[in-house]
Each structure stands twice: as C-alpha cells, then as structure tokens.
C-alpha positions in Angstrom: -8.4 -29.5 4.8 -4.7 -29.1 5.1 -2.7 -31.2 2.5 0.7 -32.2 3.8 3.6 -32.0 1.3 5.5 -35.2 0.4 7.8 -36.3 3.2 6.0 -34.6 6.0 5.2 -36.9 9.0 1.5 -37.7 8.9 1.5 -39.5 12.4 1.9 -36.4 14.4 -1.5 -34.6 15.0 -0.9 -31.0 16.0 -3.5 -28.4 16.1 -3.4 -26.1 13.0 -2.0 -22.6 13.6 -5.1 -21.2 11.9 -7.3 -23.2 14.3 -5.4 -21.8 17.4 -5.8 -18.3 16.1 -9.4 -18.8 15.3 -10.0 -20.3 18.8 -8.3 -17.5 20.6 -10.0 -14.7 18.8 -13.2 -16.7 18.6 -13.5 -16.7 22.4 -12.9 -13.0 22.4 -15.6 -12.4 19.8 -18.1 -14.7 21.4 -17.6 -13.0 24.7 -18.0 -9.6 23.2 -21.1 -10.7 21.3 -22.6 -12.1 24.5 -21.8 -9.0 26.5 -23.0 -6.8 23.7 -26.3 -8.7 23.3 -27.0 -8.6 27.0 -26.2 -5.0 27.2 -28.2 -4.2 24.2 -31.3 -6.0 25.6 -31.0 -4.4 28.9 -30.5 -1.0 27.3 -33.6 -1.6 25.2 -35.8 -2.5 28.2 -34.4 0.4 30.3 -34.8 2.8 27.4 -38.5 1.8 27.0 -39.2 2.1 30.7 -37.4 5.4 31.0 -39.2 6.8 27.9 -42.5 5.8 29.5 -41.6 7.2 32.9 -40.3 10.5 31.4 -43.3 10.8 29.2 -45.7 10.2 32.2 -44.0 12.7 34.5 -43.6 15.4 31.8 -47.3 14.9 31.0 -48.3 15.2 34.7 -46.3 18.5 35.0 -48.0 19.8 31.9 -51.5 18.8 33.1 -51.0 20.5 36.5 -49.8 23.6 34.8 -52.8 23.6 32.5 -55.1 23.1 35.6 -53.6 26.1 37.2 -54.0 28.2 34.1 -57.6 27.1 33.7 -58.3 28.1 37.3 -56.8 31.6 36.7 -58.9 32.0 33.5 -62.0 31.0 35.5 -61.1 33.7 38.1 -60.7 36.2 35.3 -64.1 35.4 33.9 -65.6 35.6 37.5 -64.1 39.1 38.0 -65.3 40.3 34.6 -68.9 39.1 35.4 -68.9 40.9 38.7 -67.6 44.1 37.2 -70.1 44.1 34.4 -73.1 43.1 36.7 -73.5 46.6 38.2 -73.3 48.2 34.7 -75.3 45.7 32.6 -77.2 43.8 35.2 -76.7 40.3 36.6 -78.7 38.6 33.9 -76.9 40.2 30.9 -73.5 39.9 32.6 -74.1 36.2 33.4 -75.1 35.6 29.8 -71.9 37.1 28.7 -69.2 35.8 31.1 -70.7 32.8 33.0 -70.3 30.3 30.0 -66.6 31.1 29.7 -66.0 30.6 33.4 -67.9 27.3 33.4 -65.8 26.1 30.4 -62.5 26.9 32.1 -63.6 25.0 35.1 -64.7 22.1 32.9 -61.3 22.1 31.3 -59.7 22.1 34.7 -61.7 19.1 35.8 -60.7 17.3 32.6 -57.0 18.0 33.3 -57.4 16.8 36.9 -59.2 13.6 35.7 -56.2 12.9 33.4 -53.8 13.5 36.3 -55.7 11.0 38.4 -55.3 8.4 35.6 -51.6 9.0 35.1 -50.6 9.1 38.7 -49.8 6.0 40.6 -49.2 7.8 44.0 -52.2 7.4 46.3 -51.4 10.7 48.0 -51.2 12.5 44.8 -54.4 11.1 43.6 -56.1 12.1 46.9 -54.8 15.6 46.5 -56.3 15.6 42.9 -59.7 14.4 44.3 -59.7 17.1 46.9 -59.1 19.8 44.3 -61.9 18.5 42.1 -64.3 18.6 45.2 -63.2 22.2 46.0 -63.8 23.1 42.3 -67.4 22.0 42.4 -67.9 23.8 45.7 -66.4 27.0 44.2 -68.6 26.8 41.1 -71.8 26.0 43.1 -70.9 28.8 45.7 -70.4 31.3 42.9 -73.6 30.4 41.1 -75.5 30.7 44.4 -73.9 34.1 45.0 -74.9 35.3 41.5 -78.5 34.1 42.1 -78.9 36.4 45.1 -76.6 39.3 44.0 -78.5 42.5 43.8 -81.7 41.3 45.3 -83.2 43.4 48.0 -83.5 42.0 51.5 -80.7 39.4 51.3 -77.4 41.4 51.6 -76.1 39.4 54.5 -76.8 36.1 52.9 -75.1 37.1 49.6 -72.0 38.3 51.4 -71.7 35.0 53.2 -72.0 33.1 50.0 -69.3 35.4 48.4 -66.9 34.9 51.3 -67.4 31.1 51.0 -66.7 30.7 47.3 -63.8 33.1 47.6 -62.2 31.1 50.3 -62.7 28.0 48.3 -61.1 29.6 45.2 -58.0 30.7 47.2 -57.7 27.1 48.5 -58.0 25.7 45.0 -55.3 28.0 43.7 -53.0 27.1 46.5 -53.7 23.3 46.0 -53.2 23.5 42.2 -49.9 25.4 42.6 -48.7 22.8 45.1 -49.8 20.1 42.7 -47.8 21.6 39.9 -44.8 22.0 42.1 -45.0 18.4 43.0 -45.4 17.2 39.5 -42.5 19.4 38.3 -40.2 18.0 41.0 -41.1 14.4 40.0 -40.2 15.2 36.3 -36.9 16.8 37.3 -36.1 13.9 39.6 -36.8 11.4 36.8 -34.6 13.3 34.4 -31.8 13.2 36.9 -32.2 9.5 37.4 -32.1 9.0 33.6 -28.8 11.0 33.3 -27.3 8.9 36.0 -28.3 5.8 34.2 -26.8 7.1 30.9 -23.5 7.8 32.7 -23.6 4.4 34.0 -24.2 2.9 30.5 -21.2 4.8 29.2 -18.9 3.6 31.9 -20.3 0.0 31.2 -19.4 0.4 27.5 -15.9 1.7 28.4 -15.5 -1.3 30.7 -16.5 -3.7 27.9 -14.0 -2.2 25.5 -11.2 -2.3 28.0 -12.1 -6.0 28.7 -12.1 -6.7 24.9 -8.7 -5.0 24.6 -7.3 -7.1 27.4 -8.6 -10.3 26.0 -7.3 -9.4 22.5 -3.9 -8.6 24.0 -3.9 -12.0 25.8 -4.9 -13.8 22.6 -2.2 -12.0 20.6 0.5 -12.8 23.2 -0.5 -16.4 23.0 -0.4 -16.5 19.2 2.9 -14.5 19.1 4.6 -16.9 21.4 3.3 -19.7 19.2 4.7 -18.4 15.9 7.9 -16.5 17.0 10.1 -19.6 16.9 8.9 -20.7 13.5 9.4 -17.2 12.0 12.9 -17.0 13.4 13.9 -20.3 11.7 12.4 -19.2 8.4 14.2 -15.8 8.5 17.5 -17.4 9.2 16.9 -19.9 6.3 15.9 -17.1 3.9 19.1 -15.2 4.8 21.2 -18.3 3.8 19.4 -18.7 0.6 19.7 -15.0 -0.2 23.4 -15.3 0.4 23.7 -17.9 -2.3 23.7 -21.1 -0.1 21.0 -23.0 -2.1 21.9 -26.2 -0.3 20.5 -24.8 2.9 17.4 -26.5 4.4 15.2 -25.5 7.4 13.5 -27.9 10.0 9.9 -28.5 9.2 8.7 -28.4 12.8 5.1 -28.9 13.6 2.6 -30.0 11.0 1.0 -26.6 10.9 1.1 -23.7 8.4 4.7 -22.8 9.2 5.7 -26.5 8.8 3.9 -26.5 5.4 5.7 -23.2 4.5 9.1 -24.6 5.6 8.6 -27.7 3.5 7.7 -25.5 0.4 10.7 -23.3 1.0 12.9 -26.3 1.1 11.5 -27.5 -2.2 12.1 -23.9 -3.6 15.7 -24.0 -2.5 16.2 -27.4 -4.1 14.5 -26.2 -7.3 16.8 -23.1 -7.4 19.8 -25.2 -6.8 18.9 -27.5 -9.7 18.1 -24.5 -11.9 21.4 -22.7 -11.2 23.3 -25.1 -13.4 20.7 -24.7 -16.1 21.0 -20.8 -16.0 24.7 -21.0 -16.2 24.5 -23.1 -19.3 22.0 -20.6 -20.9 24.4 -17.7 -20.6 25.1 -17.7 -24.3 21.4 -17.6 -25.1 20.8 -14.7 -22.7 23.7 -12.8 -24.2 22.4 -13.2 -27.6 19.0 -11.9 -26.6 20.6 -8.9 -24.9 22.7 -8.0 -28.1 20.3 -8.8 -30.9 17.1 -7.4 -32.2 14.1 -9.6 -31.2 12.2 -8.8 -34.4 14.8 -9.3 -37.1 17.5 -11.3 -35.2 20.2 -8.8 -36.4 22.7 -7.3 -33.9 21.3 -4.3 -32.0 22.7 -1.0 -30.9 24.4 -2.6 -27.9 26.4 -4.9 -30.1 27.1 -2.2 -32.7 29.6 -0.3 -30.6 31.6 -3.5 -29.9 31.6 -4.5 -33.6 32.7 -0.9 -34.5 35.6 -1.1 -32.0 36.7 -4.5 -33.4 36.5 -3.2 -37.0 38.6 -0.1 -36.1 41.1 -2.2 -34.2 41.4 -4.5 -37.3 41.9 -1.6 -39.6 44.6 -0.1 -37.5 46.4 -3.4 -37.1 46.5 -4.2 -40.9 46.4 -0.7 -42.3 43.1 -1.2 -44.1 39.9 0.8 -44.2 36.6 0.2 -42.5 33.2 1.7 -43.7 30.0 2.5 -41.9 26.8 2.7 -43.9 23.8 4.3 -42.3 20.5 3.3 -43.9 17.0 4.7 -43.5 14.0 3.2 -45.3 12.2 5.9 -47.2 8.4 6.1 -46.6 8.3 3.3 -44.1 6.0 5.2 -41.7 3.4 5.6 -44.4 3.5 1.9 -45.4 3.5 0.9 -41.7 0.4 3.0 -41.1 -1.2 1.4 -44.1 -0.3 -2.2 -43.3 -0.6 -2.0 -39.5 2.1 -2.8 -37.0 2.1 -6.5 -37.8 2.5 -5.9 -41.5 5.2 -3.3 -40.8 7.1 -5.9 -38.7 7.0 -8.4 -41.5 8.4 -5.8 -44.0 11.2 -5.0 -41.6 12.1 -8.7 -41.4 12.1 -8.9 -45.2 14.4 -5.8 -45.5 16.8 -7.2 -42.9 17.0 -10.6 -44.6 17.7 -8.8 -48.0 20.4 -6.7 -46.5 22.1 -9.6 -44.9 22.2 -11.5 -48.2 23.9 -8.7 -49.9 26.9 -8.7 -47.5 30.0 -10.8 -47.0 30.1 -13.1 -44.0 32.7 -10.8 -42.3 30.4 -7.8 -42.6 27.7 -6.8 -40.0 24.3 -5.4 -40.6 22.7 -3.9 -37.4 19.2 -2.7 -36.7 19.5 0.4 -34.5 15.7 0.9 -34.1 12.6 1.7 -36.1 13.4 1.8 -39.8 17.1 2.5 -39.4 20.0 0.0 -40.1 23.7 0.3 -39.9 26.1 -1.8 -42.0 29.8 -2.3 -41.0 32.0 -3.2 -44.0 35.4 -4.7 -42.8 38.7 -4.7 -44.6 38.0 -2.2 -47.5 40.8 -1.6 -50.0 41.7 1.8 -51.7 40.0 5.1 -50.5 36.7 3.6 -49.7 34.8 4.7 -52.9 35.2 1.3 -54.5 32.1 0.1 -52.6 29.8 2.2 -54.8 28.7 -0.8 -56.9 27.9 -2.8 -53.8 25.8 0.1 -52.4 23.9 0.4 -55.8 23.2 -3.3 -55.6 21.9 -2.9 -52.0 19.6 -0.1 -53.1 18.3 -2.1 -55.9 17.7 -5.1 -53.6 15.8 -2.8 -51.1 13.7 -1.4 -53.8 12.4 -4.7 -55.1 8.7 -5.2 -54.4 7.9 -7.2 -51.3 4.7 -9.2 -50.7 3.2 -8.8 -47.3 0.2 -11.0 -47.0 -1.9 -10.4 -50.2 -0.4 -6.9 -50.8 2.7 -6.0 -52.7 4.6 -3.0 -51.3 7.7 -1.2 -52.4 10.0 1.2 -50.6 13.5 2.6 -51.1 16.4 3.4 -48.9 18.7 6.5 -48.3 22.2 5.7 -47.3 25.1 7.7 -45.8 28.7 6.4 -46.0 31.6 7.3 -43.6 35.0 5.6 -43.9 37.6 5.1 -41.2 39.9 6.9 -40.6 39.3 9.7 -43.2 35.7 10.4 -41.9 36.1 9.8 -38.2 38.7 8.7 -35.6 36.3 6.7 -33.4 33.0 4.9 -33.4 30.9 7.9 -32.3 32.3 10.2 -35.0 31.8 7.6 -37.7 28.3 6.9 -36.7 27.4 10.6 -36.5 29.0 11.4 -39.8 27.3 8.4 -41.6 24.0 9.8 -40.1 24.8 13.2 -41.5 25.5 11.8 -44.9 22.3 9.8 -44.8 20.3 12.9 -44.0 22.0 14.6 -47.0 21.0 11.7 -49.2 17.4 11.8 -48.1 17.3 15.6 -48.7 18.7 15.1 -52.2 15.8 13.0 -53.4 16.1 9.7 -51.5 16.8 6.3 -53.0 20.5 7.1 -53.2 23.7 7.2 -51.2 26.0 10.0 -50.2 29.7 9.8 -49.0 30.4 12.0 -46.1 31.9 15.4 -46.7 33.1 17.8 -44.0 30.6 20.5 -45.0 27.8 18.1 -44.1 28.6 18.3 -40.4 28.3 22.0 -40.6 25.0 21.7 -42.3 23.8 19.4 -39.7 25.0 21.6 -36.9 23.2 24.5 -38.6 20.0 22.6 -38.8 20.2 21.5 -35.1 20.9 25.1 -34.1 18.0 26.3 -36.2 15.7 23.7 -34.6 16.7 24.8 -31.2 16.1 28.4 -32.0 12.7 27.6 -33.5 11.6 26.1 -30.2 12.0 29.4 -28.4 11.0 31.8 -31.2 7.4 32.2 -30.2 8.2 32.8 -26.5 10.9 35.3 -27.5 8.6 37.2 -29.9 11.0 36.7 -32.8 8.1 36.1 -35.3 6.2 38.8 -37.0 3.6 38.8 -39.8 3.8 40.6 -43.2 0.7 41.1 -45.3 0.5 40.9 -49.0 -2.6 42.6 -50.5 -5.0 40.9 -52.9 -6.8 43.2 -55.5 -10.0 43.0 -57.4 -9.1 43.0 -61.1 -12.0 45.4 -62.1 -12.2 47.8 -59.3 -8.6 47.9 -58.1 -9.8 47.8 -54.5 -8.0 45.6 -51.9 -10.3 42.8 -51.2 -8.1 40.8 -48.9 -4.6 40.2 -47.5 -2.5 37.1 -47.0 -0.7 36.8 -43.7 2.9 35.6 -44.2 5.1 34.7 -41.3 8.6 36.0 -41.0 11.3 35.0 -38.5 13.8 37.7 -37.3 16.5 35.5 -35.8 18.7 37.4 -33.2 21.9 36.1 -34.8 21.0 34.9 -38.3 18.8 37.9 -39.2 15.7 37.3 -41.4 15.3 33.5 -41.9 13.4 32.4 -45.0 10.2 30.5 -44.4 11.5 27.9 -46.8 14.1 27.1 -44.2 12.2 27.0 -41.0 8.6 25.9 -42.1 9.8 22.3 -43.1 11.5 22.1 -39.7 8.4 23.3 -37.9 6.3 20.7 -39.8 8.9 17.9 -38.9 9.2 18.8 -35.2 5.4 19.5 -34.6 6.2 23.1 -33.8 4.0 24.2 -36.7 1.0 23.6 -34.5 1.8 26.4 -31.8 3.3 28.6 -34.6 0.2 28.2 -36.7 -2.0 29.1 -33.8 0.1 32.2 -33.1 -0.2 33.2 -36.8 -4.0 32.7 -36.7 -4.5 34.8 -33.5 -2.2 37.5 -34.6 -3.9 37.9 -38.0 -7.3 38.1 -36.4 -6.4 40.7 -34.0 -4.6 42.7 -36.7 -7.6 42.6 -39.0 -9.8 43.7 -36.2 -7.4 46.6 -35.4 -7.7 47.7 -39.1 -11.5 47.6 -39.0 -11.5 49.6 -35.8 -9.2 52.1 -37.5 -11.8 52.8 -40.2 -10.4 50.8 -43.1 -12.9 49.2 -45.4 -13.6 45.6 -44.4 -11.5 43.0 -46.2 -10.5 39.3 -45.7 -7.3 38.2 -44.0 -6.1 34.8 -45.4 -4.2 32.5 -43.1 -2.3 29.4 -44.4 -3.1 26.2 -42.5 -0.5 23.4 -42.6 -1.4 19.7 -42.9 -0.1 19.0 -39.4 -2.3 21.8 -38.0 -5.4 20.8 -40.0 -5.2 17.3 -38.6 -5.2 18.6 -35.0 -8.6 18.0 -33.2 -8.3 21.4 -31.6 -8.3 23.4 -34.9 -12.0 24.3 -34.8 -11.7 25.3 -31.1 -8.6 27.4 -31.9 -10.3 29.2 -34.8 -13.4 29.9 -32.6 -11.3 31.1 -29.7 -9.2 33.4 -32.0 -12.4 35.0 -33.4 -14.0 35.4 -30.0 -11.0 36.9 -28.3 -10.2 39.3 -31.2 -13.8 40.3 -31.9 -13.3 39.7 -35.7 -16.3 38.8 -37.8 -15.9 35.2 -39.1 -16.6 36.4 -42.6 -13.4 38.4 -42.6 -11.2 35.4 -41.9 -10.1 33.0 -44.7 -8.2 29.8 -44.2 -6.1 28.6 -47.1 -5.9 24.8 -47.5 -3.7 22.9 -50.1 -5.1 20.2 -52.4 -2.8 17.6 -51.0 -3.8 18.4 -47.4 -7.5 17.9 -48.2 -7.0 14.7 -50.2 -5.1 12.9 -47.5 -8.4 12.1 -45.7 -11.2 13.5 -47.8 -14.1 12.5 -45.6 -12.5 13.9 -42.4 -11.3 17.0 -44.2 -14.9 17.7 -45.5 -16.2 17.3 -42.0 -13.7 19.9 -40.6 -14.3 22.3 -43.6 -18.1 22.2 -43.1 -17.6 22.9 -39.4 -15.5 25.9 -40.3 -18.0 27.1 -42.9 -20.8 26.8 -40.3 -19.0 29.3 -38.2 -18.9 31.7 -41.1 -15.2 31.4 -41.9 -14.2 31.5 -45.6 -12.2 28.7 -47.1 -10.0 28.6 -50.3 -7.8 26.0 -52.0 -4.2 27.2 -52.2 -1.8 26.2 -54.9 -4.6 24.8 -57.0 -3.4 22.6 -59.9 -0.4 21.1 -58.0 -2.3 18.5 -56.1 -4.5 15.5 -57.0 -8.0 16.5 -56.3 -10.6 15.2 -58.7 -13.5 17.2 -60.0 -16.0 15.0 -58.1 -14.1 15.9 -54.9 -13.6 19.6 -55.8 -17.4 20.2 -56.2 -17.9 18.9 -52.7 -15.5 21.3 -51.1 -17.3 24.2 -49.2 -14.9 26.8 -50.6 -15.2 30.3 -51.9 -12.0 30.8 -53.9 -9.5 28.9 -56.0 -5.9 30.1 -55.9 -3.8 29.6 -59.1 -0.3 28.5 -58.0 2.4 30.9 -59.0 4.3 28.1 -60.8 1.5 28.3 -63.5 1.7 32.2 -63.6 5.5 32.6 -63.6 6.1 31.8 -67.3 2.9 33.5 -68.7 2.6 34.5 -71.5 5.6 32.7 -72.9 4.7 29.1 -71.9 1.6 27.7 -73.7 1.1 24.9 -71.3 1.0 27.4 -68.3 -1.5 29.6 -70.3 -3.7 26.6 -71.0 -3.7 25.5 -67.3 -4.4 29.0 -66.0 -7.4 29.4 -68.5 -8.7 26.1 -67.5 -8.6 26.8 -63.8 -10.3 30.1 -64.3 -13.1 28.5 -66.4 -13.4 25.7 -63.9 -13.7 28.0 -60.9 -16.4 30.1 -62.6 -18.3 27.0 -63.6 -18.3 26.1 -59.9 -19.4 29.7 -58.9 -16.0 30.2 -57.3 -13.8 33.3 -57.4 -10.3 32.7 -58.8 -7.2 34.5 -57.6 -3.8 34.3 -59.2 -0.7 34.6 -57.0 2.8 35.5 -58.1 1.7 38.2 -60.6 4.9 40.2 -61.3 4.5 41.6 -64.9 1.9 43.6 -66.8 1.7 40.9 -69.4 0.7 38.4 -66.8 -1.9 40.9 -65.5 -3.4 41.6 -68.9 -3.5 37.8 -69.8 -5.3 37.0 -66.5 -7.7 39.9 -66.8 -8.5 39.1 -70.4 -9.5 35.5 -69.4 -11.7 36.6 -66.5 -9.5 36.1 -63.5 -11.2 37.8 -60.5 -8.4 38.8 -58.2 -4.6 39.1 -58.3 -1.7 39.0 -55.8 2.0 39.6 -56.4 5.0 41.9 -56.5 3.4 43.8 -59.4 1.3 45.6 -56.9 3.1 45.1 -53.6 5.4 42.9 -51.7 4.4 41.6 -48.3 4.5 44.7 -46.0 4.1 45.5 -42.3 0.6 46.3 -40.9 1.0 50.2 -41.0 2.2 50.2 -44.6 -0.6 47.8 -45.6 -3.1 50.2 -44.1 -1.7 53.1 -46.1 -2.0 51.0 -49.3 -5.6 50.0 -48.6 -6.6 53.7 -48.0 -4.8 54.7 -51.2 -6.4 52.1 -53.3 -9.8 52.8 -51.8 -9.4 56.5 -52.7 -8.2 55.9 -56.2 -11.0 53.4 -56.9 -13.6 55.9 -55.6 -12.1 58.9 -57.6 -11.9 56.9 -60.9 -15.0 56.1 -62.9 -13.6 53.6 -65.4 -12.9 50.0 -64.2 -10.3 49.5 -67.0 -8.4 52.6 -66.0 -8.4 51.3 -62.4 -7.1 47.9 -63.5 -4.3 49.7 -65.5 -3.3 51.6 -62.5 -3.1 48.3 -60.6 -0.6 47.1 -63.2 1.3 50.4 -63.1 1.9 49.9 -59.4 
C-alpha cells in the first residue's frame, strides 16, 4: 500500500507507476506463458505420435529384412540337404539339414505375423498373407520332393515337384524383397515428415520470440513515455540543488512513485537548507577536530606547523628564543602489548595530561602520533639552556607510576631539544634536529634529555645511509661469513665452528656487526639476513664434508626476531634439504633472553628443531634470566659461557666463581660446556682445570675464511692423531 507524504493531494486517484509497469509486462508474460503452454502440449502430443510412428515403421523395415534373411537361410539349408543327399543318402541328409530349414521358415512366418500386426495398410497385410501362403506351399512342395527323391520309377513326378517348389521359392524371395523395399520407403518417408515437423517447430519458436520482443518493446515504449517527463523534472531539480540552490522545489505531479520521490526530494532540500546554517555555526568545532588529536585532545601534527611558524615569528619580532622539545616514551610498545590497546590509550591520555600540567599557558604540547610528543616553548631567555630544570621536572613527572585499571605501570621519556635560531632556521629544521637529539638521548640510556649538537645530524645521516645500504647488501652479495673454530679441550680436535657474518661495504669497507646487527633487528631485515646466514653456513659445511674434512658442527646464531618468525622451522628444513647437510651437523645458538620472552612457545619451537635432528645451544649463558627449572626443560646439548665472564679470568674472583658454577651446572645437566673469548693461556689452564669441555677464542684462531678454516681443521686433525698424550695436545692448543 502506497503511503502519501504529508501535503500530497489524496483526492486524485492515479494508477501507480508500478501497477502500470506490472500490467504492461504482465500481459506480455501471460501471453508468452499461454503460447508456451500450448506449444509445449502440442509438441508433447506430436512427439509421442511421431515416436510411435517412427518406432512402428522402423520395426516393420527390420522385420521385413529379417524375413528376407530367414528365407535366404532356408534356401541355404535346402541346397546343403540336396548336395549331401547323393553322398549320405536322403534320410541322413534330411536328418542333418531339414530341421534347420524348417526353423528358418518358422522364424520367417513369425516375422511375417509381427508385420501383419504392426501394419495398418490392408494392401500391405494382403501382401504379407500371400507370402505366408507361398511359404507353406514352398515347405510342403520341398517335403514332397524329398519324399520321392531317389526312388526308382518316379523321376518325372519328382522333377515336377522340384520345379514347383523352386518356382514358389523364387516368388517368395521376390515378394519378401518387395515387402522390405516398401517398409524401408515408409520409414524414410516418416523420418522426412518428422524433420519437416521439427523445422516447423523451430520456426514457430522463432516467431514466438519475435512476438515477445515486439510486445516487450511496445510495453517499454509505453512505460518510457510515462516516466520521461517525471525524470526530466527531477534531473532539473537535482541540478539546481547541486548548484547550491537549496530553496529550489520540484512539482509533485501525479500521486505515483515519482510524485512520492519528488515530495521526498523537496523535504530533503528543505532539510539541507535548514542544516546549512547549523553547519556554518559548527565550523569552529570541525576545525578543532581537524587540528587536534581525538584521543588526548592535544593539538596534532597539522596544527604543529602553524604553532611553530607563530613561535618563530614571535621570536624574530621580539628578539627572543623558541625551543622545540621532541619526546618519545621509552618502552611504551611493551606496555601497550601487555595492557592491550585500550589500556595503552588510557596511558597516553595520562601522559598527555601530565605534560600539559607542567607547561605554561603560552606553551604548546602536541601529539604527533603513537608514543611521540612535541613541546613548543615560547619566549625563552638566554641561550636556551636555562630550561634544563623544567625538562628534569618533566622527566620526573612522566616517570611517576600511573594506575591503569587495577595495574600500576611506569615508563620514562627520552627528550631531544632544539632552539631557534641556533639549531634551525625554520620549522622543518628544528623538528628534524630535535628528533635527532631525541634519538641520541635514547641511545645514551633513555630517561634523559639531550641538547642538539651539529655532529648529531651527521650521525643521523650516517645511520640513515647505513640503513639504506643494509637493504641492498644481500642482493649485492656484500655479506660473507667467517668461521671461528671450536676445539675439544682434551683432544685438541676441531669439534665445530661458529658462523659469523661480515659486511664488506663498497664505500665504508668492513662494517662491524655491532653497527649493523642492531639496525637489522630494528628494521626487520635480520630475518632475510639470518636466512642467508643459515643457508650459506649449511652449504659451506656440506662442501667441507664433501672435501674430506672430518665431520664437525657449524653453529649459527638465531636472533630474537628470527626465532619469533613462524617460518623458522621451514627455513631450517629447506636449508638442510637444499644443501644436503646432515641435521646433526647444524647447531642453532639461542640466547637466554630470547628463550625466556615466551618460554612455552620457545620450547615448542626448540622441540620441533630437535625432532629434526638439529643441535641447540644456549649462547651467552649467565647474562639472561633463565631459572634452573626452565633450564632443565630446554632440549639443548651445550651451554656457552659468555666471554664477559672469561675476559678477566684469572684475576677476577667473581668471574672465576661464575665460570666454575656454569661448568658444574652444565655437567650436572649432562650438557657440554664451551667457553668463548679465550685469549690467554691462563684462561685456558683455568677452564681446563675445572672441566670445561670446549673452547673458542683468539688464543687458537680468529674468525677466518672457509679455505683457511679447512686448513686449520686438517692441521689439528693431523696433530691430534700424531700425538698420544691428551695434555700435550691441549698444551699445543694453548700455544697456538
């Protein structure tokens, strides 16, 4: 039921546009359905009759052919009987061939009886009856001939009988052939009639489709003429409204759908006209939303540039200073991951409120995004360093514990300070230099502030250039691996090597891993770099084994970022499969802190690696936070004493105690213990005296290229085999 809008004239009753369209197309549909139904029923009846007729005619042609074949077979049996009668005698020949002849004649009579039943033509049926009569005469004549054949005294009578049945047989063959020809002609004629009927049906369907198209076109023309006027009026009205004339109105016309639409559009135009004034009055609110952070309510980056320009203009006009403070909240990501997004948002609002409270009313605090804020300090006297007390107060305020829900959290801030005009002549330079100073403060230990210095920009540029070079280092084959051997304390044999990555920069030369590994971790490039190291080390160890070196383990360091990748297990499996290296000859070195980040997940990955046959070790043991209960669950084979505990042996008593404890603990857990960073004979003697299993360090060899490592392995294997005393072998290790 159509509901007319308010103000629409109810007295005028006009047929609905939907009703007109439905009537027009309804007539077409009903007509097509009627024609289709009648055509379908007629087609069904015709198809049934045609199928029956085709089946009958084809059957008659087949039966006439079978009758002809049966007659031919009977004649063959007749000839065979006559040929064998002179040789075997009439009785024996009849016994052999006569039953077959009679069976063929019986089949023929059955086929003729079926033809009589199928045929509706009296002439055809008379012809069938005549053939049946001739068939009996032929059979009786032949039997009579056989009865007199060979008997003395009756030759003339036998010949007469033979001439009679032969004449009958020829007549039968001619009649059957004519019968088959007639049946075949009827079948072909019926098929031709069916094809003509099919062609007529196709033309009938085409005619129906053409009629339906004509009727649809006629209905569409009627509907089009009906709605063209209404659409033209609505289009003109829409153009006026789009041009900003919200006072425009369109005639409502008939009380149909277009009339209802026109009324609704008039109401919409009136609503827009009324809302326009409200929108203009809300401009200040919209501007505030565009220039302020929706979470904290602080100015955002869009407003920051305007405030910076204002502050610079004020400083130029009155000869004062202006300071930009770039703030980054230390460790926010970790806390945000712990509290969840909602808790992190609450913490950001608390920090924003604290910063705003520490500032003067003329100053501005801006949230630029994430956990970063910028403070603009107006009208600063002196050289800009007098703000240090205020910055310390701000750091203390940020560092105060905050309660988010039921949990108390605490974080700190790192701040970089740039002052106009000494540290930048425009807003972009000030912002960039304050950011550089903040990065320096974060690198210097966090929870502090740094004033911008010119050398900071150079350091930032160097770091950016290093990052860019790092992105292309793998593709440009700038990385290579050096291998530091690991020796057995007793035998002096090389039991393993540690693969250490080196970067040969085309301009900077050899870049220290201490410089580029943290950048790789930060940018995520450590994942592809780590995969390259893993594959290269596996292929190199396989090459050593193929070259005849004794089997030894190659150790590869796995970073925390790489260990968290879901594809790590697949990467290790693929590297082993592609290289052909036995899994037992690969060891992955994991740090304590890496494993303890998510102990359960780490154990799951470690067990999967061990199931593959890969060896695992804990690197830098003693520097992390693993508990004994966790350590005994690790599926590892070796503990590695960090070089920080080896460096001051034997002079530092605490380091000696830690080293002895780690060795004892490892042996209690049935683990081998290896000490890294062994550089003096005194360190070696101490470690050997307390049962350390293996050593690694400059005392024996620095990290070396693959060819040099192969030579060292062969040399140590030869010396170990030539010497008979383990202690002498160990002393020679120290001597190297």
